[in-house]
C-alpha positions as CSV (number, residue, x, y, z in Angstrom):
1,M,-99.2,-15.3,-30.2
2,K,-100.3,-12.2,-32.0
3,N,-102.2,-13.4,-35.1
4,V,-104.0,-10.2,-36.3
5,E,-102.0,-7.5,-38.0
6,V,-103.5,-4.0,-37.6
7,A,-102.0,-0.9,-39.3
8,V,-102.9,2.5,-37.9
9,V,-102.1,5.4,-40.4
10,G,-101.5,8.8,-38.8
11,A,-99.6,9.9,-35.7
12,G,-101.5,13.0,-34.6
13,V,-103.6,12.9,-31.4
14,V,-106.4,10.8,-33.1
15,G,-104.0,8.2,-34.6
16,L,-102.0,7.8,-31.4
17,S,-105.1,7.6,-29.3
18,T,-106.6,5.0,-31.6
19,A,-103.4,2.9,-31.7
20,V,-103.1,2.9,-27.9
21,C,-106.8,1.9,-27.4
22,I,-106.4,-1.1,-29.8
23,A,-103.0,-2.2,-28.5
24,E,-104.1,-2.1,-24.9
25,A,-107.6,-3.7,-25.4
26,L,-106.7,-6.3,-27.9
27,P,-103.3,-7.9,-27.0
28,Y,-103.7,-10.6,-29.6
29,C,-103.5,-7.8,-32.3
30,S,-100.1,-6.7,-33.5
31,V,-100.5,-2.9,-33.9
32,T,-98.2,-0.9,-36.1
33,L,-98.6,2.9,-36.2
34,M,-97.2,4.5,-39.3
35,A,-96.9,8.1,-40.4
36,D,-94.5,10.4,-42.2
37,R,-94.6,13.0,-39.5
38,F,-94.5,12.6,-35.7
39,S,-94.4,15.1,-32.8
40,P,-93.4,17.9,-32.8
41,D,-94.2,18.1,-36.5
42,T,-97.9,17.2,-36.5
43,T,-101.0,19.5,-36.8
44,S,-101.9,18.4,-33.2
45,D,-98.7,20.0,-32.0
46,V,-100.0,23.4,-33.1
47,A,-103.4,22.9,-31.3
48,A,-104.1,24.9,-28.2
49,G,-105.5,21.6,-26.8
50,I,-108.4,23.1,-24.7
51,L,-111.4,20.8,-24.4
52,I,-114.3,22.8,-25.8
53,C,-116.3,22.1,-29.0
54,T,-119.0,23.3,-31.4
55,P,-121.3,20.5,-32.7
56,F,-121.2,18.9,-36.1
57,A,-124.6,19.6,-37.7
58,D,-125.4,16.2,-39.2
59,L,-124.2,13.9,-36.4
60,P,-126.5,12.8,-33.6
61,L,-125.8,15.0,-30.6
62,E,-125.8,12.0,-28.3
63,R,-122.8,10.5,-30.2
64,Q,-120.9,13.8,-29.9
65,Q,-121.7,14.0,-26.2
66,K,-120.4,10.5,-25.8
67,W,-117.1,11.4,-27.5
68,F,-116.6,14.5,-25.5
69,K,-117.4,12.8,-22.2
70,E,-115.1,9.9,-22.8
71,T,-112.3,12.2,-23.8
72,I,-112.6,14.6,-20.9
73,D,-113.0,11.7,-18.4
74,H,-109.9,10.1,-19.8
75,L,-107.9,13.3,-19.5
76,L,-109.3,14.3,-16.1
77,A,-108.0,10.9,-14.8
78,I,-104.6,11.7,-16.2
79,A,-104.7,15.3,-14.7
80,Q,-105.3,13.8,-11.3
81,S,-102.5,11.2,-11.6
82,E,-98.8,11.2,-11.1
83,E,-98.5,11.1,-14.9
84,A,-100.0,14.6,-15.3
85,S,-96.7,16.6,-15.7
86,E,-95.1,14.2,-18.2
87,A,-98.4,13.9,-20.2
88,G,-98.9,17.6,-20.2
89,V,-102.5,17.5,-19.0
90,L,-103.9,20.1,-16.6
91,L,-107.1,21.7,-15.4
92,S,-107.8,25.1,-16.9
93,S,-110.5,27.5,-15.6
94,G,-111.8,30.6,-17.4
95,W,-114.5,32.4,-19.4
96,Q,-116.2,32.0,-22.7
97,L,-117.6,35.3,-23.9
98,H,-120.4,36.3,-26.3
99,K,-121.0,39.7,-27.9
100,E,-124.7,38.8,-28.0
101,I,-126.8,36.5,-25.8
102,P,-126.6,33.0,-27.5
103,V,-129.7,31.1,-28.4
104,D,-128.3,28.0,-26.7
105,K,-127.0,29.1,-23.3
106,K,-125.9,25.6,-22.4
107,P,-123.6,23.9,-24.9
108,F,-123.9,20.2,-25.4
109,W,-120.7,19.6,-23.4
110,S,-121.7,21.8,-20.5
111,E,-122.6,19.0,-18.1
112,F,-119.2,17.3,-18.6
113,V,-116.9,20.2,-17.7
114,L,-116.5,21.3,-14.1
115,G,-118.6,24.0,-12.5
116,F,-120.3,25.3,-15.6
117,R,-122.3,28.5,-14.9
118,T,-123.4,31.8,-16.3
119,M,-121.0,34.7,-15.6
120,T,-122.1,37.3,-13.1
121,D,-122.7,40.9,-14.0
122,H,-119.6,41.8,-11.9
123,E,-117.4,39.4,-14.0
124,L,-118.8,40.7,-17.3
125,K,-117.7,44.2,-16.3
126,L,-114.2,43.0,-17.1
127,F,-115.3,42.6,-20.7
128,P,-117.4,45.7,-21.7
129,N,-117.7,44.5,-25.4
130,H,-119.5,41.4,-24.4
131,K,-123.1,40.9,-23.1
132,Y,-123.0,37.3,-21.9
133,G,-120.5,34.7,-20.8
134,Q,-120.0,31.3,-19.3
135,A,-117.5,30.3,-16.6
136,F,-116.2,26.7,-16.2
137,T,-113.2,24.5,-15.6
138,T,-112.1,22.2,-18.4
139,V,-108.9,20.3,-19.4
140,K,-105.9,21.6,-21.4
141,C,-103.8,19.1,-23.2
142,E,-100.3,20.1,-24.2
143,C,-99.7,18.0,-27.3
144,S,-95.9,18.6,-27.3
145,N,-96.0,16.5,-24.1
146,Y,-99.0,14.4,-24.7
147,L,-98.1,12.9,-28.0
148,P,-94.7,11.5,-26.9
149,W,-96.4,10.2,-23.8
150,L,-99.0,8.4,-25.9
151,E,-96.3,7.0,-28.1
152,K,-94.4,5.7,-25.0
153,R,-97.7,4.1,-23.8
154,L,-98.2,2.5,-27.2
155,R,-94.7,1.0,-27.1
156,K,-95.3,-0.3,-23.6
157,A,-98.4,-2.2,-25.0
158,Q,-96.1,-3.8,-27.6
159,G,-97.2,-1.5,-30.4
160,Q,-94.7,-0.8,-33.2
161,V,-94.0,2.7,-34.6
162,V,-92.8,3.1,-38.1
163,K,-91.9,6.4,-39.9
164,R,-93.1,6.1,-43.5
165,K,-95.4,7.8,-45.9
166,V,-98.4,5.6,-46.8
167,V,-99.3,6.6,-50.4
168,N,-102.3,4.2,-50.8
169,L,-104.0,1.5,-48.8
170,Q,-103.2,-1.2,-51.3
171,E,-99.6,-1.2,-50.3
172,L,-100.7,-2.1,-46.7
173,S,-102.8,-4.9,-48.1
174,I,-99.9,-6.3,-50.1
175,Q,-97.9,-6.3,-46.8
176,G,-100.5,-8.5,-45.2
177,Y,-102.3,-6.3,-42.8
178,D,-105.7,-7.7,-41.8
179,I,-107.2,-4.4,-40.7
180,I,-106.3,-0.9,-41.7
181,V,-107.3,2.0,-39.4
182,N,-107.3,5.3,-41.3
183,C,-106.5,8.3,-39.0
184,S,-104.7,10.3,-41.7
185,G,-106.5,13.6,-41.1
186,L,-106.0,15.9,-44.0
187,G,-104.1,13.1,-45.8
188,A,-107.4,11.3,-46.2
189,K,-108.1,13.7,-49.1
190,T,-105.6,11.8,-51.2
191,L,-105.2,8.5,-49.3
192,V,-108.9,7.5,-49.7
193,E,-109.9,10.2,-52.2
194,D,-112.3,11.9,-49.8
195,S,-113.3,15.2,-51.5
196,Q,-115.1,16.4,-48.3
197,V,-111.8,16.8,-46.5
198,H,-110.3,20.3,-46.7
199,P,-107.8,22.4,-44.7
200,V,-108.8,25.2,-42.3
201,R,-105.7,27.2,-41.6
202,G,-104.9,28.1,-38.0
203,Q,-102.2,30.4,-36.8
204,V,-101.3,31.0,-33.2
205,L,-98.8,33.0,-31.2
206,K,-96.9,31.6,-28.2
207,V,-96.2,34.3,-25.6
208,Q,-94.5,34.6,-22.3
209,A,-97.1,35.9,-19.8
210,P,-96.8,33.9,-16.6
211,W,-99.2,36.2,-14.7
212,L,-102.2,34.9,-16.7
213,Q,-103.9,32.0,-15.0
214,H,-107.3,31.9,-16.6
215,F,-108.3,31.3,-20.2
216,I,-110.5,33.8,-22.1
217,R,-112.3,32.7,-25.3
218,D,-114.5,34.7,-27.5
219,G,-117.5,32.6,-28.4
220,D,-116.9,33.2,-32.1
221,G,-113.7,31.2,-31.9
222,Q,-111.6,33.9,-33.5
223,S,-109.9,35.2,-30.4
224,Y,-108.6,33.1,-27.4
225,I,-106.1,33.2,-24.7
226,Y,-105.0,29.9,-23.2
227,P,-102.4,29.7,-20.5
228,G,-100.4,26.5,-20.5
229,I,-97.4,24.8,-18.9
230,H,-94.7,26.4,-21.1
231,H,-96.4,29.5,-22.5
232,V,-99.7,31.2,-23.2
233,T,-101.3,30.5,-26.6
234,L,-103.0,33.3,-28.4
235,G,-105.2,32.8,-31.4
236,G,-106.4,32.5,-33.8
237,T,-107.5,32.2,-37.5
238,R,-110.0,30.0,-39.3
239,Q,-109.1,30.2,-43.0
240,A,-110.9,27.6,-45.0
241,D,-109.1,26.0,-48.0
242,D,-105.9,27.9,-47.2
243,W,-102.9,25.6,-47.5
244,R,-100.3,28.1,-46.4
245,L,-98.0,26.8,-43.7
246,E,-95.9,30.0,-43.5
247,P,-96.7,32.5,-40.7
248,D,-98.5,35.6,-41.9
249,E,-97.4,38.8,-40.2
250,G,-100.8,40.4,-40.8
251,D,-102.5,37.5,-39.0
252,S,-100.1,37.7,-36.1
253,Q,-100.8,41.4,-35.7
254,G,-104.5,40.8,-35.8
255,I,-104.4,38.1,-33.2
256,L,-102.3,40.2,-30.9
257,E,-104.6,43.2,-31.2
258,R,-107.8,41.2,-30.6
259,C,-106.3,39.4,-27.6
260,I,-105.0,42.7,-26.1
261,R,-108.5,44.0,-26.3
262,L,-109.6,41.0,-24.1
263,E,-106.6,41.2,-21.8
264,P,-104.7,44.5,-21.9
265,S,-101.8,43.2,-19.9
266,L,-100.8,41.2,-23.0
267,S,-99.3,44.4,-24.4
268,R,-96.3,43.6,-22.2
269,A,-96.0,39.9,-23.1
270,R,-93.0,38.7,-25.0
271,V,-93.7,36.8,-28.2
272,L,-91.9,33.5,-28.2
273,G,-93.0,32.1,-31.5
274,V,-95.6,31.7,-34.2
275,S,-97.1,28.3,-35.3
276,V,-99.3,27.4,-38.2
277,G,-101.4,24.2,-38.6
278,L,-103.9,23.0,-41.1
279,R,-107.0,21.6,-39.4
280,P,-108.3,18.4,-41.1
281,S,-111.9,19.6,-41.6
282,R,-114.9,17.9,-42.9
283,K,-118.7,18.5,-42.7
284,N,-118.9,15.6,-40.2
285,V,-116.3,13.5,-38.5
286,R,-115.9,10.1,-40.2
287,V,-115.9,7.2,-37.8
288,E,-117.1,4.1,-39.7
289,K,-115.9,0.9,-41.2
290,E,-116.0,-0.6,-44.7
291,Q,-114.5,-3.5,-46.7
292,L,-112.4,-2.7,-49.7
293,F,-110.9,-4.9,-52.4
294,L,-107.2,-3.9,-52.2
295,G,-105.3,-5.8,-54.8
296,S,-106.5,-9.4,-54.6
297,R,-107.7,-9.2,-51.0
298,L,-110.9,-8.0,-49.2
299,V,-109.6,-5.9,-46.3
300,H,-111.4,-4.3,-43.4
301,V,-110.8,-0.5,-43.2
302,V,-111.9,1.6,-40.2
303,H,-111.9,5.4,-40.7
304,N,-111.4,7.9,-37.9
305,Y,-110.7,11.4,-39.3
306,G,-112.2,14.8,-40.1
307,H,-112.2,16.3,-36.6
308,G,-111.4,19.8,-37.7
309,G,-110.3,21.9,-34.8
310,W,-111.7,19.4,-32.3
311,G,-109.1,16.6,-32.6
312,V,-107.9,16.8,-29.0
313,T,-111.4,17.4,-27.7
314,L,-112.9,14.3,-29.3
315,S,-109.8,12.1,-29.7
316,W,-110.3,9.5,-27.0
317,G,-114.0,9.1,-27.6
318,T,-113.6,8.5,-31.3
319,A,-110.7,6.2,-30.6
320,L,-112.9,4.1,-28.4
321,D,-115.5,4.0,-31.2
322,A,-112.8,3.0,-33.7
323,L,-111.8,0.2,-31.3
324,G,-115.4,-1.0,-31.2
325,L,-115.4,-1.1,-35.0
326,V,-112.1,-3.1,-35.0
327,R,-113.7,-5.6,-32.7
328,T,-116.6,-6.0,-35.1
329,C,-114.1,-6.5,-38.0
330,L,-112.4,-9.3,-36.1
331,F,-115.7,-11.2,-35.8
332,E,-116.3,-10.7,-39.6
333,R,-112.8,-11.5,-40.6
334,P,-112.4,-14.8,-42.5
335,P,-109.8,-17.2,-41.0
336,R,-106.3,-17.1,-42.6
337,A,-105.3,-20.2,-44.6
338,R,-102.9,-22.5,-42.8
339,L,-100.3,-23.9,-45.0
């Protein structure tokens, strides 16, 4: 009999991953995932989904390496399974370029991707505006496939899925949830009054260019070309504290011009669409637990949000950390009164 009620708030890649981890690892917990938006209407659906990352300044690098490794190992296993096509997970090889030689030539995640190496002079001749580059194979996760696949996996583990807007945590306490897991992303700004959370607007183009097989990413993160299953994603923008969800024609033109400079054949690509998402950014990812008085009850709350543009990249790793925190909460939880 399931005797622990767990609410997971948020149905992006972080929330779904966390709900799946809890439901599969703790079968005595009744897990309910709730959100007002599900795929294809989440920020995760806009994400290019390529596993790459820049570090968070104030978090131990070892912890970030752990998150990256656990996520890429999880997705590599899917990419090599019969589930790959349904889950939308594939290997992607390509180049990361730098206009100047970087101080750190080996990013913290370099040992976890496949075949990481410095680009040769011959390869760099393809990109005359760049002095240095790295070649490697990573994983691309198409969230338009991956999120429904995760939801299916959650239901298989007896998890419940409810479409509703959670206005405050007290309402979940009143409903009797023993543990609340907050994966609300940008919503944490109001849900738990976290003033550190802010949007970083991202706009991408989806184009038809089936001849492109390798990704190209400028190291500054402002220009990238990511071939996928259904289309090629061109990006991007990083506009802090910008809440606009409408496509900006000027941004689209700028993205296209920058990407054509990297890959001239894109001048013949057909634009299929434009998408905008608000990355749930924070100085540091928040993965921690606390106890809050919500109404008349002391309730365990686990937080897992603030990934910025690295939600897909760190999703499974932070979900496993959140699972560990839920386990700790279970040991600390006072027994329910039996009437």
